[in-house]
Backbone as CSV, one residue per row, in Angstrom:
resi,resn,N_x,N_y,N_z,CA_x,CA_y,CA_z,C_x,C_y,C_z
1,UNK,79.946,-107.026,-62.479,79.529,-108.168,-62.140,81.539,-109.010,-62.024
2,UNK,81.497,-109.896,-61.112,82.749,-110.150,-61.144,82.639,-112.156,-61.174
3,UNK,82.594,-113.099,-62.167,82.283,-114.824,-61.517,83.418,-115.094,-60.679
4,UNK,83.115,-116.046,-60.189,83.885,-116.880,-59.525,84.086,-118.387,-60.238
5,UNK,84.954,-119.180,-60.392,85.321,-120.130,-60.533,86.336,-120.913,-60.096
6,UNK,86.361,-122.248,-60.205,87.220,-123.052,-58.880,86.830,-124.465,-60.026
7,UNK,87.615,-125.509,-58.681,87.382,-126.820,-58.833,86.963,-127.496,-58.009
8,UNK,86.051,-128.847,-58.575,85.234,-129.458,-56.943,84.980,-131.037,-57.446
9,UNK,84.871,-131.892,-56.970,85.233,-133.220,-57.043,83.645,-133.961,-57.295
10,UNK,82.739,-132.568,-57.215,81.725,-132.847,-57.673,80.943,-133.368,-59.449
11,UNK,81.909,-134.333,-59.874,81.881,-134.818,-61.108,80.451,-135.028,-61.589
12,UNK,79.972,-134.791,-62.974,78.778,-135.547,-63.428,79.095,-135.430,-65.175
13,UNK,78.371,-135.959,-65.364,78.951,-136.264,-67.047,77.809,-135.327,-67.953
14,UNK,77.147,-134.444,-67.264,76.709,-133.232,-67.878,76.947,-132.250,-67.013
15,UNK,76.953,-131.266,-68.204,76.748,-129.927,-67.272,74.897,-129.534,-66.247
16,UNK,75.574,-129.264,-64.933,74.381,-128.926,-63.859,74.633,-127.611,-63.535
17,UNK,73.343,-126.984,-63.662,73.268,-125.537,-63.527,72.580,-125.555,-61.614
18,UNK,72.899,-125.108,-60.924,71.787,-124.639,-59.424,71.549,-123.049,-59.498
19,UNK,70.401,-122.695,-59.615,69.549,-121.902,-59.917,68.119,-121.820,-59.543
20,UNK,67.473,-120.377,-60.017,66.221,-120.218,-59.674,65.568,-119.440,-61.025
21,UNK,64.557,-119.440,-60.887,63.822,-118.693,-61.949,63.485,-117.123,-61.545
22,UNK,63.943,-116.644,-60.710,63.866,-115.468,-60.373,65.434,-114.769,-60.383
23,UNK,66.291,-115.396,-60.754,67.822,-114.710,-60.774,67.621,-114.852,-62.315
24,UNK,68.425,-113.502,-62.544,68.292,-112.774,-64.080,70.032,-113.496,-64.537
25,UNK,70.478,-113.753,-63.880,72.249,-114.481,-64.330,71.993,-116.048,-64.584
26,UNK,70.714,-116.707,-63.858,70.354,-117.921,-64.310,69.587,-117.910,-65.422
27,UNK,68.702,-116.850,-65.392,67.749,-116.496,-66.792,68.927,-116.482,-67.977
28,UNK,69.989,-115.607,-67.840,70.938,-115.739,-69.088,71.900,-116.936,-69.052
29,UNK,72.149,-117.137,-68.112,72.943,-118.654,-68.497,72.191,-120.234,-69.244
30,UNK,70.793,-119.839,-69.216,70.090,-120.444,-69.727,69.793,-120.394,-71.033
31,UNK,69.606,-118.839,-71.385,70.308,-118.423,-72.740,71.162,-118.933,-73.369
32,UNK,72.030,-118.408,-72.624,73.579,-119.007,-73.410,73.275,-121.119,-73.703
33,UNK,73.158,-121.541,-72.971,72.679,-123.325,-73.622,71.966,-123.053,-74.577
34,UNK,70.729,-122.328,-75.035,69.945,-122.808,-75.693,70.444,-122.377,-77.115
35,UNK,71.322,-121.236,-76.819,72.275,-120.304,-78.248,73.128,-121.355,-78.752
36,UNK,74.260,-122.348,-77.765,74.949,-122.787,-77.690,74.504,-124.273,-78.028
37,UNK,73.291,-124.770,-77.424,72.860,-126.470,-78.024,73.123,-126.939,-76.647
38,UNK,73.359,-126.385,-75.855,73.967,-127.372,-74.692,72.641,-127.979,-73.686
39,UNK,73.097,-129.632,-73.775,71.623,-130.599,-72.747,72.624,-129.653,-71.622
40,UNK,71.254,-129.872,-70.328,72.143,-129.260,-68.778,71.348,-129.631,-68.264
41,UNK,71.744,-130.245,-66.738,70.647,-130.605,-66.154,70.270,-129.138,-64.833
42,UNK,69.079,-128.701,-64.894,68.689,-127.830,-64.352,68.175,-128.125,-62.922
43,UNK,68.688,-127.594,-61.802,68.606,-127.731,-59.857,67.692,-126.606,-59.912
44,UNK,66.341,-126.459,-59.797,65.684,-125.624,-59.454,65.793,-125.260,-57.726
45,UNK,66.502,-124.418,-57.332,66.720,-124.164,-55.824,65.892,-123.661,-54.860
46,UNK,64.628,-123.204,-55.407,63.125,-122.881,-54.814,62.275,-124.327,-54.874
47,UNK,62.274,-125.310,-55.435,61.815,-126.376,-55.859,62.514,-126.981,-54.706
48,UNK,63.445,-127.348,-54.403,64.393,-128.483,-54.307,65.593,-127.384,-53.207
49,UNK,65.266,-126.905,-51.911,65.765,-126.664,-50.913,67.390,-127.270,-50.541
50,UNK,67.204,-128.404,-50.095,68.687,-128.976,-49.845,69.394,-128.739,-50.891
51,UNK,68.999,-128.655,-52.260,70.158,-127.951,-53.444,70.726,-127.247,-53.072
52,UNK,70.034,-126.031,-52.621,70.796,-124.762,-51.948,72.147,-124.978,-51.117
53,UNK,72.120,-125.859,-50.568,72.968,-126.651,-49.635,74.323,-127.089,-50.013
54,UNK,74.046,-127.799,-51.156,74.960,-129.079,-51.827,75.790,-127.301,-52.842
55,UNK,74.876,-126.578,-53.263,75.200,-125.588,-54.414,76.483,-124.777,-53.692
56,UNK,75.938,-124.133,-52.136,76.985,-123.520,-51.397,78.424,-124.559,-51.053
57,UNK,78.050,-125.788,-51.026,79.244,-126.465,-50.450,80.308,-126.632,-52.090
58,UNK,79.585,-126.438,-52.933,80.118,-126.487,-54.116,81.352,-124.713,-54.559
59,UNK,80.741,-124.486,-54.204,81.081,-123.044,-54.110,81.454,-121.892,-53.706
60,UNK,81.443,-122.784,-51.945,81.439,-121.481,-51.195,80.843,-120.245,-50.781
61,UNK,79.984,-120.224,-51.579,78.790,-118.888,-51.754,77.460,-119.289,-51.765
62,UNK,76.514,-117.957,-51.673,74.736,-118.419,-51.848,74.824,-117.887,-52.678
63,UNK,75.337,-117.433,-53.786,75.624,-116.575,-55.328,74.981,-117.457,-56.221
64,UNK,74.108,-117.423,-56.908,74.108,-118.264,-57.955,73.724,-117.467,-59.626
65,UNK,73.886,-118.378,-60.699,73.862,-119.793,-60.647,75.368,-120.104,-60.713
66,UNK,75.087,-121.591,-59.877,76.299,-122.182,-59.591,76.054,-123.754,-60.960
67,UNK,77.045,-123.272,-61.800,77.545,-124.148,-62.862,78.285,-125.136,-62.640
68,UNK,78.130,-126.716,-62.918,79.813,-127.273,-63.048,79.647,-128.242,-64.071
69,UNK,80.658,-128.391,-65.010,81.107,-128.792,-66.114,81.580,-130.140,-65.544
70,UNK,81.442,-130.815,-66.787,81.952,-132.256,-66.747,83.447,-132.618,-66.283
71,UNK,84.513,-131.326,-66.768,85.708,-131.729,-66.287,85.997,-130.918,-64.807
72,UNK,84.816,-131.087,-63.874,85.046,-130.443,-62.513,85.239,-129.340,-62.070
73,UNK,84.993,-127.994,-63.102,85.378,-126.953,-63.288,83.762,-126.662,-62.668
74,UNK,83.711,-125.294,-61.998,82.861,-124.624,-61.779,83.007,-123.412,-61.962
75,UNK,81.429,-122.604,-62.281,81.224,-121.244,-62.161,80.145,-120.592,-61.753
76,UNK,80.701,-119.316,-61.272,79.152,-118.481,-60.077,79.354,-117.593,-60.787
77,UNK,78.349,-117.517,-61.318,77.444,-115.978,-61.898,78.536,-115.652,-62.832
78,UNK,78.764,-116.728,-63.958,79.481,-116.384,-65.461,78.803,-115.302,-65.755
79,UNK,79.405,-114.571,-66.536,78.974,-113.803,-67.980,78.437,-114.607,-69.197
80,UNK,77.451,-114.114,-69.703,77.757,-114.728,-71.177,78.619,-114.853,-71.746
81,UNK,79.269,-114.447,-71.809,81.100,-114.513,-72.562,81.331,-115.773,-72.023
82,UNK,81.525,-115.819,-70.450,82.779,-116.909,-70.078,81.890,-117.859,-70.206
83,UNK,80.805,-118.338,-70.283,80.109,-119.182,-70.518,79.933,-119.635,-71.642
84,UNK,79.965,-119.163,-72.467,80.163,-119.656,-73.981,81.453,-119.919,-74.310
85,UNK,82.267,-119.399,-73.620,83.507,-119.748,-74.227,84.039,-120.742,-73.576
86,UNK,83.319,-121.254,-72.376,83.423,-122.757,-72.019,82.707,-123.522,-72.034
87,UNK,81.882,-123.459,-72.370,81.154,-124.334,-73.194,81.572,-125.002,-74.930
88,UNK,82.181,-123.302,-75.841,82.350,-123.910,-76.612,84.326,-124.810,-76.316
89,UNK,85.139,-124.658,-75.529,85.906,-125.127,-75.110,85.863,-126.565,-74.986
90,UNK,84.558,-127.103,-73.834,84.339,-128.565,-73.751,83.855,-128.760,-75.093
91,UNK,83.350,-128.147,-76.032,82.391,-129.008,-77.268,84.225,-129.651,-78.119
92,UNK,84.907,-128.474,-77.817,86.066,-129.129,-78.703,87.057,-129.974,-78.310
93,UNK,87.270,-129.583,-77.202,88.236,-130.639,-76.006,87.375,-132.394,-76.163
94,UNK,85.852,-132.281,-76.633,85.584,-133.750,-76.878,85.087,-134.187,-78.133
95,UNK,85.456,-133.096,-79.118,85.434,-133.550,-80.254,86.787,-134.043,-80.869
96,UNK,88.012,-133.766,-79.869,89.227,-134.198,-80.158,89.380,-135.479,-79.611
97,UNK,88.702,-136.071,-78.677,88.491,-137.493,-78.867,87.827,-138.104,-79.850
98,UNK,86.878,-137.876,-80.657,86.123,-138.342,-81.520,87.022,-137.996,-82.839
């Protein structure tokens, strides 16, 4: 599996994940968030069908999860390792300003 990444103008102050409970990649991402102690906003694409349109506009794809980070970077279907590394880099970056 190959993940996709890019940048978006949809900035947030928290990590946001667009996903669905039936999606294994979404469950894997939730597991990484828990292991890394990362707070995030979960947007359930089954409960909010209009959110699927927003996720596709951001990523240019119907693949999920779409995860947006506070620095404007987004990942689509990241591996556990890719996601963990990104979360750690954000943590390190925020610690450098304190």
